[in-house]
C-alpha positions as CSV (number, residue, x, y, z in Angstrom):
1,M,-0.2,0.1,-0.2
2,S,1.5,3.4,-0.9
3,A,0.0,7.0,1.0
4,S,-1.9,9.7,-0.4
5,A,-1.5,12.8,0.3
6,N,-3.5,12.5,3.6
7,G,-1.5,10.3,4.8
8,T,-3.2,7.8,4.3
9,T,-3.0,4.1,2.7
10,G,-4.1,2.3,-0.8
11,T,-3.7,-0.6,-2.0
12,R,-0.6,-0.7,-4.0
13,T,2.2,-2.7,-3.4
14,H,5.8,-1.2,-4.6
15,D,8.3,-3.5,-6.4
16,L,11.1,-1.9,-4.3
17,V,11.4,0.7,-1.3
18,G,14.7,2.7,-0.9
19,I,15.7,3.8,2.4
20,G,18.1,6.6,2.2
21,V,19.2,8.6,-0.1
22,G,22.8,8.8,-1.0
23,P,25.1,8.0,-3.9
24,F,24.2,4.4,-3.2
25,N,20.6,4.4,-3.1
26,L,20.6,7.3,-5.3
27,G,22.7,5.2,-8.4
28,L,20.2,3.0,-8.0
29,A,17.2,4.5,-8.5
30,A,18.9,6.0,-11.8
31,L,19.8,2.3,-12.1
32,A,16.0,1.4,-11.7
33,D,14.4,4.5,-13.4
34,P,14.2,3.7,-17.0
35,L,13.3,-0.2,-15.7
36,G,9.6,0.5,-14.8
37,L,9.9,-1.0,-11.5
38,D,7.2,1.0,-9.1
39,A,10.0,2.7,-6.7
40,V,9.9,4.4,-3.9
41,F,13.2,5.8,-2.3
42,L,12.6,7.9,1.0
43,D,15.2,10.2,2.3
44,G,14.4,12.5,6.0
45,R,15.8,14.7,4.4
46,D,14.9,18.4,2.0
47,G,16.9,17.3,-0.7
48,F,20.5,15.5,-1.4
49,A,23.7,16.3,0.3
50,W,26.9,14.7,0.1
51,H,29.9,15.9,2.9
52,H,28.6,19.3,2.8
53,G,30.4,20.3,5.6
54,M,33.7,18.8,4.1
55,M,33.1,21.2,1.0
56,L,36.7,22.6,1.2
57,E,37.6,24.4,-2.1
58,G,39.3,22.6,-4.4
59,A,39.2,18.7,-3.5
60,T,38.7,16.5,-5.3
61,I,36.8,13.1,-5.0
62,Q,39.5,10.1,-5.2
63,V,37.9,7.3,-6.9
64,P,37.9,8.5,-11.5
65,F,34.4,10.2,-12.8
66,L,34.0,6.8,-14.0
67,A,32.9,6.1,-10.7
68,D,29.9,8.2,-10.7
69,L,26.6,6.7,-10.5
70,V,25.0,4.8,-13.4
71,T,28.3,4.3,-15.9
72,M,29.8,1.3,-14.6
73,A,27.3,-0.2,-14.8
74,D,25.5,1.1,-18.3
75,P,28.0,3.8,-20.2
76,T,24.8,4.8,-22.1
77,S,23.1,6.5,-19.0
78,R,21.6,9.8,-19.6
79,F,22.6,9.8,-15.6
80,S,25.8,10.1,-15.9
81,F,28.8,12.4,-14.7
82,L,30.4,12.5,-18.5
83,A,26.4,14.0,-19.4
84,W,25.7,16.3,-16.7
85,L,28.9,18.1,-17.8
86,K,27.6,18.0,-21.3
87,A,24.3,18.6,-19.8
88,T,26.0,22.4,-18.2
89,G,28.4,23.3,-21.1
90,R,31.7,21.8,-18.5
91,L,32.8,18.7,-21.0
92,Y,35.3,20.2,-22.9
93,P,37.0,22.7,-19.3
94,F,36.7,19.1,-17.6
95,Y,38.7,18.1,-20.9
96,I,40.8,20.6,-20.8
97,R,41.9,20.2,-17.5
98,E,43.5,16.8,-17.6
99,S,42.2,14.6,-14.9
100,F,39.8,11.9,-14.2
101,Y,39.7,12.7,-10.7
102,P,36.6,15.5,-10.0
103,L,36.1,18.0,-7.7
104,R,34.4,17.5,-4.6
105,A,31.7,20.3,-5.3
106,E,31.4,19.1,-9.1
107,Y,30.3,15.2,-7.4
108,D,27.9,16.7,-5.9
109,A,26.5,19.3,-7.8
110,Y,25.8,15.9,-10.5
111,C,24.6,14.4,-7.9
112,R,21.7,17.0,-7.2
113,W,21.1,17.3,-11.4
114,V,20.3,13.2,-11.1
115,A,18.1,13.6,-7.7
116,D,16.4,16.9,-9.5
117,Q,15.3,14.0,-12.6
118,L,14.3,11.2,-10.6
119,P,10.6,11.4,-10.1
120,T,10.9,8.0,-7.6
121,L,12.9,9.8,-4.9
122,R,10.2,11.7,-1.7
123,W,12.5,13.6,0.7
124,G,10.9,14.9,3.9
125,R,10.2,11.1,4.6
126,K,11.9,10.1,7.9
127,V,11.3,6.6,8.1
128,V,10.2,5.7,11.7
129,H,9.3,1.5,11.5
130,V,9.6,-1.6,9.1
131,E,7.2,-3.9,9.6
132,A,6.8,-7.2,8.2
133,D,3.0,-8.4,6.7
134,G,2.8,-12.2,4.9
135,D,6.1,-12.0,2.6
136,D,6.1,-7.6,2.1
137,Y,6.9,-5.2,4.2
138,L,5.3,-1.8,5.6
139,V,7.8,1.6,6.0
140,R,5.9,4.0,7.7
141,A,8.0,7.2,6.9
142,Q,6.9,11.1,8.7
143,R,6.4,13.4,6.9
144,P,7.5,17.3,7.9
145,D,4.1,18.3,9.3
146,G,4.0,15.4,11.7
147,G,1.3,13.0,9.5
148,V,2.7,9.0,9.0
149,E,3.0,7.7,5.2
150,T,3.0,3.7,4.3
151,Y,4.4,1.8,2.0
152,R,4.1,-1.7,1.3
153,T,7.2,-3.0,-0.6
154,R,7.8,-6.0,-1.8
155,H,11.9,-5.0,-1.5
156,V,13.8,-3.0,1.4
157,V,17.2,-1.4,0.0
158,L,18.6,0.1,3.0
159,G,20.7,2.6,2.3
160,V,21.2,4.7,5.2
161,G,24.7,5.5,4.9
162,T,27.0,5.3,8.1
163,Q,27.0,7.3,11.2
164,P,30.9,9.9,12.8
165,V,32.8,7.7,14.9
166,V,33.8,9.4,18.6
167,P,36.9,7.2,20.0
168,S,34.9,6.2,23.8
169,A,37.7,8.6,25.7
170,L,36.5,11.7,23.8
171,R,32.7,11.0,24.5
172,D,30.1,13.2,26.5
173,L,32.9,16.1,27.0
174,G,30.9,19.6,26.6
175,G,32.9,21.6,24.9
176,P,33.6,23.1,21.2
177,V,34.1,19.3,19.7
178,V,33.7,19.6,16.5
179,H,33.5,16.5,13.9
180,S,34.6,16.1,10.8
181,A,31.2,16.1,9.5
182,D,30.7,19.6,10.6
183,Y,33.5,21.2,10.4
184,L,33.2,23.8,7.6
185,P,30.1,24.9,9.7
186,S,32.1,25.4,11.9
187,R,35.3,26.6,11.2
188,A,35.4,30.4,11.6
189,S,35.0,29.4,15.5
190,L,37.7,26.8,14.8
191,Q,39.6,29.9,14.1
192,A,39.0,32.3,16.6
193,A,40.3,29.4,19.3
194,R,44.0,30.0,20.9
195,S,44.9,26.3,19.7
196,V,43.3,23.9,18.2
197,T,43.8,19.9,17.8
198,V,43.2,17.6,15.3
199,V,42.2,13.9,16.2
200,G,43.0,11.2,13.0
201,S,44.7,9.7,10.1
202,G,42.5,9.2,7.4
203,Q,42.4,12.0,4.3
204,S,39.3,14.1,6.1
205,A,42.4,14.1,9.1
206,A,45.2,16.2,6.3
207,E,42.5,18.1,5.6
208,I,41.2,19.5,8.2
209,Y,45.0,20.2,9.2
210,R,46.1,21.6,5.6
211,D,42.7,24.1,5.4
212,L,43.8,25.6,8.8
213,L,47.4,25.3,8.8
214,Q,47.1,27.5,5.8
215,D,46.2,30.6,8.4
216,V,47.7,29.7,11.8
217,D,50.1,32.4,11.1
218,R,48.0,35.1,10.3
219,C,44.9,33.4,13.5
220,G,47.5,32.9,15.5
221,Y,46.3,30.2,16.9
222,R,48.1,26.9,17.6
223,L,47.9,23.5,15.8
224,D,48.3,20.1,16.8
225,W,47.6,16.7,14.9
226,V,47.6,13.7,17.1
227,T,46.9,10.5,15.4
228,R,46.8,6.6,15.9
229,S,49.1,5.5,13.2
230,P,52.3,4.8,12.9
231,R,53.3,7.5,10.2
232,F,51.4,9.5,8.0
233,F,50.6,7.3,5.1
234,P,49.4,7.6,1.7
235,M,46.5,5.8,0.4
236,E,48.1,2.6,-1.4
237,Y,46.8,3.3,-5.2
238,T,49.0,1.3,-7.3
239,K,47.5,-1.1,-9.5
240,L,47.6,-4.5,-8.7
241,T,46.2,-3.9,-5.8
242,L,42.9,-1.7,-6.9
243,E,42.4,-5.1,-8.6
244,M,41.4,-5.5,-4.7
245,T,37.8,-3.6,-5.4
246,S,37.0,-6.0,-7.5
247,P,34.5,-8.9,-8.6
248,E,36.9,-11.5,-7.6
249,Y,38.2,-10.2,-4.1
250,T,35.1,-9.7,-3.0
251,D,33.6,-13.2,-3.7
252,H,37.4,-13.7,-1.4
253,F,37.1,-11.6,1.2
254,H,33.2,-12.4,1.9
255,G,34.9,-16.4,2.3
256,L,36.7,-16.0,4.9
257,P,36.1,-17.0,8.5
258,P,34.3,-13.8,9.6
259,D,37.6,-13.0,12.7
260,V,39.6,-13.1,9.3
261,R,37.8,-11.4,7.8
262,D,37.9,-7.8,10.6
263,R,41.8,-8.6,11.2
264,V,42.1,-8.0,6.8
265,G,40.3,-5.1,7.1
266,R,41.6,-3.9,9.6
267,E,45.1,-4.5,8.2
268,Q,44.0,-2.6,5.0
269,R,43.4,0.5,6.2
270,A,45.9,1.9,3.8
271,L,43.7,1.0,0.9
272,S,40.9,3.2,1.8
273,K,42.1,4.9,5.1
274,G,44.7,5.9,3.8
275,I,46.0,9.9,2.7
276,S,46.4,11.1,-0.9
277,A,50.8,11.3,-1.6
278,A,49.3,14.7,-3.8
279,L,47.8,16.0,0.5
280,V,50.4,14.7,1.8
281,D,53.5,16.1,0.0
282,D,51.3,19.7,-0.3
283,I,51.2,20.2,4.0
284,Y,55.2,19.3,4.0
285,D,55.6,22.1,1.7
286,T,52.9,24.2,3.2
287,L,54.9,23.7,6.4
288,Y,58.5,24.0,4.5
289,R,57.2,27.2,2.8
290,K,56.4,29.2,6.7
291,S,59.2,28.0,7.9
292,A,61.4,30.1,6.3
293,A,59.3,33.1,8.5
294,G,60.2,31.0,11.7
295,P,59.0,28.1,13.4
296,V,55.3,27.1,12.5
297,P,52.8,27.1,15.6
298,T,52.7,23.1,15.4
299,T,53.3,20.2,16.5
300,L,52.7,16.6,14.8
301,L,51.6,13.7,16.7
302,T,52.5,9.7,15.1
303,D,51.6,6.2,17.1
304,T,49.8,8.6,19.4
305,E,46.6,7.5,21.3
306,V,44.0,9.7,23.2
307,V,43.3,7.9,26.2
308,G,41.2,10.2,28.3
309,A,40.3,14.0,28.1
310,R,38.5,16.0,30.5
311,W,37.1,19.3,29.9
312,D,37.3,22.4,32.7
313,G,35.2,24.6,31.0
314,E,37.6,27.4,28.9
315,R,39.9,24.5,27.6
316,F,40.8,20.8,27.0
317,T,42.9,18.0,28.5
318,L,44.3,14.7,26.8
319,R,45.9,12.4,27.8
320,L,47.8,10.5,25.6
321,R,49.4,7.1,25.0
322,H,51.9,6.7,22.9
323,G,51.7,2.9,21.3
324,Q,56.1,1.9,20.7
325,L,57.4,3.7,24.1
326,D,53.9,2.6,25.6
327,A,54.3,6.3,27.6
328,E,52.0,9.0,28.8
329,H,51.3,12.3,28.5
330,E,49.1,15.8,28.4
331,R,48.6,18.3,26.1
332,T,45.9,20.5,26.5
333,T,44.1,22.7,23.8
334,D,41.2,25.5,23.3
335,A,39.2,23.1,20.8
336,L,39.4,20.0,18.7
337,V,38.0,18.2,15.3
338,L,37.1,15.1,15.5
339,A,38.0,13.2,12.1
340,T,37.8,9.6,13.5
341,G,35.2,8.1,10.9
342,Y,32.4,6.7,10.4
343,A,31.0,3.1,11.0
344,A,27.7,1.9,9.6
345,Q,24.8,1.0,12.5
346,V,21.9,-1.1,12.7
347,P,18.7,1.4,12.5
348,A,16.0,1.6,15.1
349,F,13.1,1.7,12.6
350,L,14.4,-2.0,12.0
351,D,13.7,-3.6,15.8
352,P,10.2,-4.4,14.6
353,V,11.4,-7.0,11.7
354,L,14.1,-8.1,13.5
355,D,14.3,-11.3,13.7
356,R,13.9,-11.7,10.0
357,L,17.4,-9.9,9.9
358,D,21.0,-11.8,10.1
359,L,23.0,-9.9,12.2
360,D,26.5,-11.5,13.9
361,E,27.9,-11.9,16.9
362,R,28.7,-8.4,16.7
363,G,25.1,-7.1,16.5
364,R,26.1,-6.0,12.8
365,F,24.9,-7.3,9.2
366,A,25.5,-10.4,8.1
367,V,25.3,-9.8,5.3
368,A,25.0,-12.5,2.2
369,R,27.2,-12.3,-1.0
370,D,24.2,-11.5,-2.6
371,Y,23.9,-8.2,-0.5
372,S,21.2,-9.7,1.1
373,V,20.3,-9.3,4.9
374,D,17.0,-12.2,5.5
375,G,18.1,-15.1,5.7
376,G,18.4,-16.0,1.7
377,R,14.5,-14.8,1.2
378,G,16.0,-11.6,-1.4
379,R,13.9,-9.9,-0.1
380,V,15.8,-6.7,2.5
381,F,19.0,-5.3,0.6
382,V,22.0,-3.1,2.3
383,Q,24.6,-0.5,0.5
384,N,27.6,0.6,2.0
385,G,27.1,-1.9,5.2
386,E,28.4,-4.9,4.3
387,E,32.5,-3.3,4.6
388,H,33.4,-6.6,7.4
389,T,32.3,-9.3,5.4
390,H,32.7,-8.0,1.3
391,G,35.6,-6.2,2.4
392,V,37.1,-2.2,0.3
393,T,34.3,-2.5,-2.2
394,A,31.6,-1.7,0.0
395,P,32.8,2.2,0.3
396,D,34.0,1.9,-2.7
397,L,32.3,4.5,-5.4
398,G,33.1,3.1,-8.0
399,F,31.7,-0.2,-6.8
400,G,28.5,1.0,-6.0
401,A,27.1,0.5,-9.9
402,W,28.2,-2.8,-9.8
403,R,26.6,-4.1,-6.1
404,S,22.9,-1.8,-7.9
405,S,22.7,-4.2,-10.9
406,A,23.2,-6.9,-8.4
407,I,20.2,-5.5,-6.2
408,L,17.8,-4.8,-9.0
409,E,19.1,-8.9,-10.9
410,A,17.3,-10.2,-7.0
411,V,14.2,-7.7,-7.8
412,V,13.9,-7.9,-11.7
413,G,14.2,-11.9,-11.8
414,R,17.2,-11.2,-14.7
415,E,19.8,-9.7,-15.3
416,V,19.0,-6.2,-16.6
417,Y,22.7,-4.5,-16.2
418,P,25.0,-7.5,-16.5
419,R,28.2,-7.6,-14.4
420,E,31.9,-8.4,-14.9
421,R,33.0,-11.4,-12.8
422,R,36.2,-11.7,-13.6
423,I,38.4,-8.4,-13.9
424,A,41.5,-9.0,-12.0
425,F,44.8,-10.7,-12.6
426,Q,45.8,-11.9,-10.0
427,E,44.2,-15.4,-7.5
428,F,43.2,-14.2,-4.1
429,G,42.7,-17.4,-3.0
430,V,43.7,-20.8,-4.0
431,P,44.2,-21.4,-7.7
432,A,40.7,-23.8,-8.8
433,D,43.5,-26.4,-10.6
434,A,45.7,-25.9,-7.8
435,Q,47.1,-29.2,-6.3
436,R,45.7,-28.9,-2.4
437,V,48.4,-30.1,0.4
438,A,45.9,-31.3,2.8
439,S,48.4,-31.3,6.5
440,A,52.2,-30.2,6.5
441,E,52.9,-34.1,6.9
442,D,51.7,-34.7,3.1
443,A,54.1,-31.6,2.4
444,D,56.8,-32.6,3.8
445,A,56.1,-36.0,1.5
446,L,55.8,-33.5,-1.9
447,V,59.2,-32.2,-1.4
448,G,60.6,-35.4,-0.2
449,G,59.2,-37.3,-3.6
450,A,60.6,-34.1,-5.4
451,R,63.8,-34.7,-4.2
């Protein structure tokens, strides 16, 4: 049943209801548009917005323009990034610029252009409950006026995104604590402080530090950067490493035991959570340039974790522990910026149907290889909530269209957008035609026989 204008329900059953409209569900909506599906996508905001708190001038996305909403599934789609460039008169300037990497502001404007063309999007609809009704689901969404609409659907696709993470040592402190998600609206107040500390290891931390470093002498604040990482590591971007954003590697990663997946995921931080090499070099060059006029009021602390903090009404006192030395010290700061990342969560509106969904021992979605989470029924799917089960392809913009194609195949019952199954030159596990050795004793016997 779908909602009428006054919030009552009818008898219509949708093929698909998407919850949340970030880039991944927006891409799904764009790919679903020509298929004749009865689809609706709900979001509580009043329009599309993508990382506006980090829309720094000149910042680019970290993947090529082919990683738009649709191209890797359908290069002929009218919703491609190139189509947006043509429609806005920017195709030739982009061509002359000779860079694969769009500005972050361009990508956001492109997504909003696509969103404006899709009649299936419903803004100002905050989903409050999802309930089961036989094999179907009832999705209840609250309008800005307080009214509730109900949508009956055969399939649900969760695209609610990830939520800002605040380390336990820094929660509920009070005082001027800013997460990177809210950096730009807070920049002026941060620059008015006597000292600012950035906590974090990845691209966002580096971008914020570089942005604040630019005005450190003009505004007269001290600027510190604290990271748990042993060094300011660049994102690993070699081509054989990029093959890990492939269907084959996703198959391999998904087939690993859960504890191994968790360990491997931690070891792969440089693949998606590192800093662009150009930005690392630019930070150094800026420090060098500013140091020509005298000492730069900044300290960069590596292998250093914030293990405690307090706010006395005027400043923070951070208790820091150096990993290699296992030594603690304290440092004060007037303002804190937490570039501590994001994490997926199981939204509370799913509580009525949790008994139908697959969760692991840590309360996370136990996402099947086909992105479903409902015990093989293929009715509820997750977008970008599966990094712990599918690896580095989960948050990768370039793999979003592949995943949307897989979900649409389940919804439609046939492969609409052909998906590449094998694209990598390398093998990520034991080759299928390899001679397997059952035990160490067998291995010794093979070696002895070879002699």
